N, C-alpha and C positions, 0 to 999 in steps of 0.2 A: 788827718789833714782837713777834713771837712769842718771840724770844730774850730781849727785855727782860722779858716776862712770866715766862719760865722763871727768870731771875735773881731776879725778885721772889718767886717760889714758894720758891726756896732760902732766902729770908729768913724763912720760917715757922719754921725751926729757930732757937731762941734762941741768943744769943751767950753765951760763957763768959768771964767776966772773971778773968784770972790776972795776978798781978803788980800793980803800982800805976799802970800807964800810963793806965787808963781806956779802953783800946781792947779790944773783945771779940775773942775767937777765934770766927770764924763760918764756916759752911759756904758762905755766899753768895759768898765771893771766888773760888770755883772757876768761877763764872759768866763773868767776863771772859776767863779762859783758854780756856774752852770756846767762847765766842763768837768769839774770834780764831782758834782752831784749826779751827773748823768753818765759820764764815762768811767768814773772811778779814779783812784789816785794816780795810777801809772799812766793811763791813756789821757786823762785830763791834764796832768802835768806836762806830758809830752806835747799836747796840742798847744799849750801856752808857751812852752819853750820854742816850738817851731815858729809861732807867731813872732815872738821876740827876736829870734835869730833872723828872720826875714826882715824885720824892722831894722835891726842893727846893720844889715848889709845895704840898707838904703831904701827899701820899699816904704812908701808913705802909708803905713797901715794903722798908725795911731790916730786918735781923735784930732781933727783939724788938719789931717794930712801930714802929720809929723813922721819922720823916719830918720834913719841914720843913727850915728852914735850919740848925737846931741841929747836926745831925751834921756839916755841912760846915765849921763853925767851931769844933767841939770837937776833942778829941784825936785822933779817928779820921778827921778831915777829909782829911788828906793821903793816907791809904790809899784813901779814896773817889775822890779825884782821880787817884790812881795806877791805879785800875781802868781808866781811859781809856787810859793809856799801856800797861797790861798787855795789854788786848785788841788794841791797835794793834801792839805788838811781836810778840806771839804770832802774830797774823794775817799780819804782814809776813814772818816767817820761813816759816810754812806756805805762804803764797802763792807763794813762790819755788821750791817743790819741785815736781818733775814728778810724783812718786809718793811721798806722805808715808809714811814707815815709823815704827814705834814709837820708834826711837832719835831721829829728828829731831823727832818730836812731843814727846818728853820734853824735848829741848833747848829747843824753842820755848816750852813751858809753863814751864820753869824760867826762861827769859829774861823771861817775862811776870811771874813772881813777883818777880824782881830789879827789874824796871821799877817795880812797885808799891812796893817797898821804897825805891827811889831817890827817890821823892816822899814816901812816908809817913813814913820815919824822920826826915828833916830837918824836915818839918812838925811832927812830934811833939816834936822837940828845940826848935824855935822856940816851940811852944806851952808846953812845960814850962820852957823856959829852960836846959835841960841836955842838950846834944847827946850826950854820952857816956852819960848815964843812959838817954836815949831809945833809943840803939843797943842797950844791954844789955837793956832791957825788951823790945825788939822781938824778941830772940832766942827768946822763948817761943813765937813764931809759927812758927819754922822747921820743927820736926818735923811739925806738922800741915799746913803748906803743902807740904812735900815729899810727903806722902801725897796731897794734892790734885793736885799735879803729875802723879803717877803715874795717879791716877784720870782726870784730864782727858785725858791722853795716850792712855790705854786706850780711853776713850769715843770720842775723836776718831779713833783708829785704826779702830775698828769702823765708824764713820760713813763714813770715807774708803774702806774696803774695800767697804761696802755700796753706795756711790755713787761708783765709781771715775771719776776725771777730772772730777767735777762741780765741785769747789772748788779745783782746782789749776791751774797754768799751762797744762796741756794741755786743760783743760775750759772750758766755756762761761762759767763764772762766775769766771774768774780775775781777779785785781786787780793 
């Protein structure tokens, strides 16, 4: 529950709309990567699902104070659904490591972003009716998301060093 609240707090930063896709660039999508990298696949995914469920029932927890069902059926809906897969994939990779190091955490977080794109871009293409345009419009997210990958991996690395074995295969909370 605490991580769902953390992801909600990241939503206090307003989104920046670039391009014509109607999908904002947000700080908040670093949350699912962090959830997976720190909590593991099961708990990280559960925290993201909780956040999205609370948002769907109307709490304004998304960037810019968005809430309700609208964001899930609008152009950014696929990226919100992608957060679930992002946390799961990131957590699955980190959960398989005996001792997570920065390189593996970078790879896990990058895989999480790719997982988000795998759902978000086709959804945006379906929403707009132009898959090629959706792909091109989504490229505006790549530089910022790469920065978020590095930040998430660095934060997760610090957490794993501070609590060695706590969230990995060798630890009590492995998944």
